C-alpha positions in Angstrom: 2.1 -1.0 8.3 1.3 -4.0 10.2 -0.6 -2.1 12.7 -2.4 -0.2 9.9 -3.5 -3.5 8.6 -4.7 -4.7 12.1 -6.5 -1.4 12.4 -8.4 -1.7 9.0 -9.6 -5.1 9.6 -11.0 -4.2 12.9 -12.8 -1.0 11.9 -14.3 -2.8 8.7 -15.3 -6.0 10.7 -13.5 -8.3 8.9 -11.8 -9.4 12.4 -12.4 -8.9 15.7 -9.6 -7.6 17.9 -9.5 -10.9 20.2 -8.8 -12.8 16.5 -5.6 -11.1 16.0 -2.1 -11.6 17.8 0.6 -9.1 17.2 4.2 -10.0 17.6 7.2 -7.5 17.8 10.8 -7.4 19.4 9.5 -4.0 20.9 7.6 -4.7 24.2 6.7 -1.1 24.7 5.3 -0.9 21.0 3.3 -4.2 21.9 1.7 -2.8 24.8 0.7 0.3 23.1 -0.8 -1.8 20.3 -2.8 -3.9 22.9 -4.1 -0.8 24.5 -5.0 1.0 21.4 -6.5 -1.9 19.2 -7.3 -4.4 22.1 -5.5 -7.1 20.1 -3.6 -9.9 21.9 0.3 -9.5 21.7 3.3 -11.8 21.8 7.1 -11.8 21.6 7.4 -15.2 20.0 6.6 -15.4 16.2 6.2 -19.1 16.0 3.9 -19.6 18.6 1.8 -16.8 17.8 1.6 -18.2 14.3 1.0 -21.9 14.9 -2.7 -21.8 15.2 -3.2 -18.5 12.8 -5.3 -18.9 9.4 -3.5 -16.0 8.0 0.2 -14.7 9.2 1.1 -11.2 8.1 4.7 -10.7 7.6 5.0 -6.8 8.1 8.8 -6.4 8.5 11.7 -4.9 6.7 12.9 -6.7 3.6 16.1 -7.7 4.9 14.2 -9.4 7.9 11.7 -11.3 5.8 13.5 -14.5 5.2 14.8 -14.9 8.9 11.4 -14.3 10.3 10.0 -16.8 7.7 12.5 -19.3 8.9 11.4 -18.8 12.4 8.0 -19.7 11.6 8.8 -22.7 9.4 8.0 -25.6 12.0 4.9 -23.8 13.1 3.2 -23.9 9.9 1.2 -26.1 8.0 -0.6 -26.4 4.6 -3.7 -24.9 5.7 -2.1 -21.4 6.5 -1.6 -18.4 4.5 1.4 -16.2 4.7 1.2 -12.9 3.4 4.6 -10.8 3.0 4.3 -6.8 2.4 8.0 -6.5 1.9 9.4 -5.1 -1.3 11.9 -6.9 -3.4 11.5 -10.3 -1.6 10.2 -12.8 -4.4 7.6 -15.6 -3.8 10.4 -18.1 -4.5 12.5 -16.9 -2.0 9.9 -16.8 0.9 8.3 -20.4 -0.2 11.9 -21.7 -0.4 12.3 -21.3 3.4 9.0 -22.6 4.5 7.7 -26.1 4.5 6.5 -27.4 1.1 2.7 -26.5 0.3 2.4 -23.5 2.8 0.5 -20.8 0.8 2.3 -17.3 0.1 0.9 -14.2 -1.0 3.2 -11.1 -1.8 1.7 -7.6 -1.8 2.9 -4.1 -2.4 0.9 -1.7 -0.1 1.2 2.0 0.2 1.4 4.2 3.4 -2.4 5.7 2.8 -3.3 2.1 4.0 -2.8 3.8 7.7 -6.0 5.9 6.7 -8.1 3.4 5.1 -7.1 4.7 1.7 -4.4 2.3 0.5 -3.8 1.0 -2.9 -2.4 -2.5 -3.2 -1.1 -4.9 -5.8 -0.6 -8.5 -4.8 0.4 -11.8 -6.5 -0.5 -15.3 -5.2 2.1 -18.1 -4.9 1.9 -21.4 -6.3 0.2 -23.3 -3.1 -2.6 -20.4 -2.9 -6.0 -21.7 -3.3 -8.8 -19.5 -4.6 -10.3 -19.2 -1.1 -7.1 -18.0 0.4 -6.6 -15.5 -2.6 -10.0 -14.0 -1.8 -9.3 -13.9 2.0 -6.1 -12.0 1.3 -7.9 -9.6 -1.0 -10.6 -9.2 2.0 -7.8 -8.3 4.0 -6.2 -5.9 1.7 -9.6 -4.2 0.8 -10.1 -3.5 4.5 -7.5 -0.7 4.2 -8.2 0.4 0.6 -8.4 -1.2 -2.9 -6.6 -4.2 -4.2 -5.8 -5.7 -7.3 -4.3 -9.3 -8.1 -1.4 -9.2 -10.6 1.3 -11.3 -12.0 4.4 -11.2 -9.7 6.4 -9.6 -12.5 4.3 -6.6 -12.3 4.7 -6.0 -8.8 7.7 -3.8 -9.6 5.2 -1.6 -11.8 2.9 -1.5 -8.8 5.6 -0.2 -6.5 6.4 2.5 -9.2 3.1 3.6 -9.5 1.1 3.2 -6.1 3.8 2.2 -3.9 6.0 5.2 -4.3 3.3 7.3 -5.9 2.1 9.1 -2.6 5.6 10.9 -2.5 4.8 12.4 -5.9 1.4 13.4 -4.9 2.9 15.1 -1.6 5.4 16.8 -3.9 2.7 18.1 -6.1 0.9 19.2 -3.1 3.9 21.1 -1.6 4.4 22.6 -5.1 0.8 23.8 -5.4 0.8 25.3 -1.9 4.2 27.1 -2.9 2.5 28.4 -5.9 -0.5 29.5 -3.9 1.7 31.5 -1.6 3.8 32.8 -4.5 0.4 34.6 -6.1 -0.5 35.9 -2.4 -2.5 33.4 -0.6 -1.5 32.8 3.1 0.5 29.5 3.6 -2.3 27.6 5.8 -4.9 28.4 3.3 -2.8 27.6 0.3 -1.9 24.1 1.7 -5.4 23.3 2.6 -6.8 24.5 -0.9 -4.0 22.4 -2.5 -4.5 19.2 -0.6 -8.4 19.5 -0.9 -8.0 20.0 -4.6 -6.1 16.9 -5.0 -8.4 15.0 -2.8 -11.4 16.1 -4.6 -10.0 15.3 -8.0 -9.0 12.0 -7.2 -12.5 11.2 -5.7 -14.1 12.2 -9.0 -11.9 9.8 -11.0 -12.7 7.0 -8.5 -16.5 7.9 -8.2 -17.5 9.3 -11.7 -16.2 6.6 -13.7 -15.1 9.2 -16.6 -11.5 8.8 -18.0 -9.2 11.6 -16.4 -9.0 13.4 -19.9 -12.9 13.8 -19.9 -13.0 15.2 -16.4 -10.2 17.5 -17.4 -11.9 19.0 -20.5 -14.9 19.8 -18.1 -12.7 22.3 -16.3 -11.0 23.4 -19.5 -12.9 26.4 -21.4 -11.5 27.7 -24.8 -9.0 30.6 -24.2 -9.7 30.2 -20.4 -7.7 30.1 -17.3 -7.2 26.2 -17.1 -6.0 25.8 -20.5 -3.3 28.4 -20.1 -2.3 26.5 -16.8 -2.4 23.2 -18.8 -0.1 24.6 -21.6 2.4 25.9 -19.0 2.5 22.4 -17.2 3.1 20.6 -20.9 5.7 23.0 -21.6 7.3 22.3 -18.4 7.3 18.4 -19.1 4.8 17.5 -16.3 3.1 14.5 -17.8 6.6 13.3 -18.9 8.2 13.8 -15.5 5.5 11.6 -13.8 6.1 8.8 -16.2 9.7 8.9 -15.9 9.3 8.9 -12.1 7.4 5.6 -12.4 9.5 4.1 -14.8 12.6 5.2 -12.4 10.8 3.7 -9.2 9.8 0.6 -11.1 13.4 -0.2 -12.3 14.8 0.5 -8.8 12.6 -2.1 -7.4 13.6 -4.6 -9.8 17.2 -3.8 -8.8 16.5 -4.5 -5.3 15.1 -8.0 -5.9 
């Protein structure tokens, strides 16, 4: 995910490659990133972070506090630390950093890797208005972002953080259904994926409520209402709601 953010801010023009330093314990990975993104690389977290305006912690949740401690003495009050680890609260991160260091916690999703991410983020107590705007500028380089209270980040996790998996499952099911009614698998898969993409794009670009767009497809006694009737009888809407609730609940259990 860290590489996705680097690629996003470079391709959008937010930052130049020579303004980014990437650190990792895997030197082979570092060299691949150096060649592919033309960024600077290092293996020492503290030295890399010492002069940075923004430090992005893109590590697994169990490692976040250890890495933050490594950065401790290298950071000052003028710097912004962004964590994209699930379940590690602002209080915990702020607790291992020097007093006054600004911390933003974000929940991205995997489509950030192709510039189509959905991100919710929360600002810590030391974050200035300018730093919050800078964080949003970075997040918007890989998709769309919204600032929310930290207590709602679990809801973000349940909806957009885990959401791509629900959509992949739906695309797979639509593709299977296409095969069931006679379509070749490659055609069924492409049609299913493009249908989801097109429908989502209309929601984002037309500005209409999904119910309005649904009604535009649904004629009296037609094929679409027959399909919707079958979905409602199967509990499709309820199943999605329960999936988001279960994921959000699990996110809170991990904190």
